N, C-alpha and C positions, 0 to 999 in steps of 0.2 A: 332454352328448352322449356316448354310449358309444363307446369306442375300437374301431375295426375293425382287427384284426390282419391283416397280409399274410403269407400262408403259401405258400412255394414247394413245389411237388410235381412229381414226375416223372409226366407223363401229362396227359391232357385232363380237363375236367370230367366227372364220372361215373366216374372211375377209383377203384380201391380206395384209392389214396393220398388222394383227396379225402374218401372216406368216413371214413378213419382220422383225417384232420385235423379234420373236423367232430365226430367222436366225442370227440376230445380237447379241442378249443378251443371247441366250440359252433358254432352256425350263423352267428353274426355275424362272419364272416371273409371276407377277399378272397383268392381262390385265384390264385396266379401259376403257370400251367402251364409246364412245362419239358420239352424233348425228351429230355434226358439227366440222369443223376444228377449229373454234373459241373456242369451249368448250375444244377441245383437248389441245390447248396451254394454256388455262386458268388453267387446271388441273396441268400442269407443273409449271406455274408461281406462283400459290398459294402454291405449295409444296405438294399437295395431290398426285401428281405423281412425281416420280423421274426423268422421261424423257418422252418426247412425240416422236412419230414416225409419220411423215407426208409426204405424197406423194407430189412431187414438179413437176415432169414431166414424160411423157410417150412417148416412141419412136414413137407411132402411133398418139396419141391424142395431143401431144405437152405439153407445159408448163401450169401449173395451176396458172394463173396470180394472182388470189386473194390471194393465199398462200404466194406469195412474199411480198405483202404489209402487210399481217397479221403477218408474221415473223418479219419484220422490226419494226412494231408498238408494238409488244409484249415486246421488250427488251431482249428476250431470244437469245441464241446463237446456231449456228450449231456446234455440237460436233462430228459428223460422218455422213456417208452416206452408203446406201446399194442399189445396183442394183439387182432387182428381176425379173427373167424371169416369165412373166405372162402367164399362161396356162388357158384359159377359157373353161368351161364345161357347157353343157346344162343338167339340172337335174330336176326331177319331182318325184312324188310319185311312189312307186314301181309298176311295171306291165304296165306302160304306154309307148307308143311309140310316135314318132314325129307326127304321124297321129292323135293322141288323143289331141294334144296340140292346144289350141285356143289363148293362151296369153303367152307372155314371159316377165318376169320382171327382171330388173337389173338396176344398176347405168348407167347413160347415157354414161360415158366413156367406160364402159364394152360393152355396146351395139355397140358403134362406132367401137370398136376393132373387132367386129364379123360380119360386114355388108355383107361380101361376102357370108357367110353361111346364114344369115338371109334373104338376097335378094332371095335366092332359095326357100323361104317359104313365099311368099307374102300374103297368107291368114291368117297369124298369126299376132295378134295385139301386138305391142311393147309398154310396159309400163315402163317409167323411175321411178326409186325409189332412195332412199337416199343411199342404200348400197347393195352390191352383196350378202353378207352373210345374211343380214336382209331379203332379198327377199326369200332366201332359208328357213330361219327360219319360215317366215309367212306361206309358203306353207305347211311346216311340222306341225306347230301348228294348223292351220285351216283345214288341210286335203283337200287342194284345188285340185280337179281333173281338168284336162284340162289346168292347169297352170304350167309353167316351169320357172326356174330361171337360169341365167348365173352367175356362181360363181366358187370358187376354189374347188379342190378335197377335201380339209379339210372340207369345208362347207358341202359337200355331206355326209361325214362321220359323222360329228357332228349332223346333223339334219335328218339323216336316209333317205336320198333321193337317188334315182337311177340315175346314169349318163346315159342319153340317147345318147349323142354325146360328145366326148371328144376332146380337142384341136381344138376348132372351131374358134380360133382367126385367122384373115386374114393373119397376118404376123408372121412367126415363131420367128423372132428376136423382139419379143414384150416384151420390158423391161420397168419397171417403176423404177424411181429413188426415193428413200425414204430418208428423212433427219432425223437424230437423233438430237433432240433439248432439251436443258436444260439450266440451269443457268450457268453463266460464271464460277462460282467456280468449276463446275464439268467437265470443259473442260481441254484440254491439252494446254501447252504453245507453242507447236510447231506442225508442220505437213507439209505435202507436197502439201496441197491444201488450198486455202482460198477463201471465198466468200465475196464480198464487194458490196456496193451500193452507188450511188451518183447521183446528178443532175448536169447539165452543164450550164455554162454561155451562154447567147445567143450571141455567137460569131462564125463566120465562122471557121471551122476546129477544134473546141474544142474537139470533140470526136476523130478525127484523131490524135490530139496531144497526147491524153491519150494513144491510141493504140501504137503509135510510141515509147513513153517512156517505155511502158511495154515491147515491143520487144527489146529495147536497154538493158533492165535488164535481157534479156533471160528468160522472164516469158511467159509461154504458156497460151493464152486465150482459155479455153476450152468451154466457153459458154458466150454469152451476150444476155440479155433480157431487153427490155424496157417495162415499165409499167406506164400507165397514173397516174398522181398525184391526179386527181379528185379535182382540186382546181379551175376549170373553166378557167384556163389560157393555156390549152393545153401544159402543161409542163410534163416532163417524168422523172421517176427515172430509172437509168440503173443498172442492176444487173449483175455482172461479176463473173465467176468462174475462178480462176487463179491457174495454176500448178506452184509451187514455187521451184526454185533450191535452193540448200543448201547455196549459196552465197547471197541470198536475205533475207532480214528481213522485218517484217511488218512495222517497223519504217521507213525503206527506201521507201517502197511502199507508205506509208501514206504521206511521204514528197514529193514524186514525183507526186502523184495524186492530192495532195492538191492545187497545183498551178493552175490546170485547172478545178477543180470540186468544187461543194458546197454540203453541207449536206453529206459529206463522212462518211461512217460507215463501220466498219469491222464486218460482220455478223458471222464469225467463222473461226477458223483455225483448220484443222483436217486432218486425213489420208485419202487418196483417196480410196474409196470403200474398206475399211479395218476395221475390228473390233478393236477398240482401247481401249474399256473399259474392264478392267480385274477385276476378283473377288478379 
């Protein structure tokens, strides 16, 4: 009998988190819907879920800063990643057109991705909600006329809504990067990408020293993100995604970075946008 993995996601069935989870793990999974990202990681940390799938950045809306801190504080590790092309669709109860719509509901990031379309309809009120698919579900369950949601094609199918306008995202290269998160024991020992975080000593050139040493190791820095530590001292944690050549080891990286950083932590070693978990 094939093992059914339990995957925690933020959002309802039909959300882009569910689409990403099925793309990565396959369709033979059990989704555990969660209202918040905190709850999503808590499900994985307690073992009620085997893995969590969590959005970390979008090509249009940028990084989700809160999720960086949430990941570090959870003690869980990044085990993989998946880049998902996000196609946003406007949907409502069957038989309605855009002229019937008085209100559009969706997650604020989804709304921000569609502002060129929405600006062409200034008479419609925009309502921010917790989830794209949840907005679609509420319209379906409550039979809300004159109300539309922005969500995935899958959400329209699940909740029986009609797509009024498809592909309304402003930028066609609208990708969201999702992280696959779980306990250290479920991860791989190697990979071609690593995510690390650290703080810096208050010395001139500290960050420059780190970047120079990474370059000397032929390590490509694909992302750097600073996040406030919220300790009242205006200190920051730096989160780096590193593309690692075969000649580099995490022990070597740790040794090099350790001289110029504090609170250094390796958040995960994994394959770059590649499914690494096998049945």
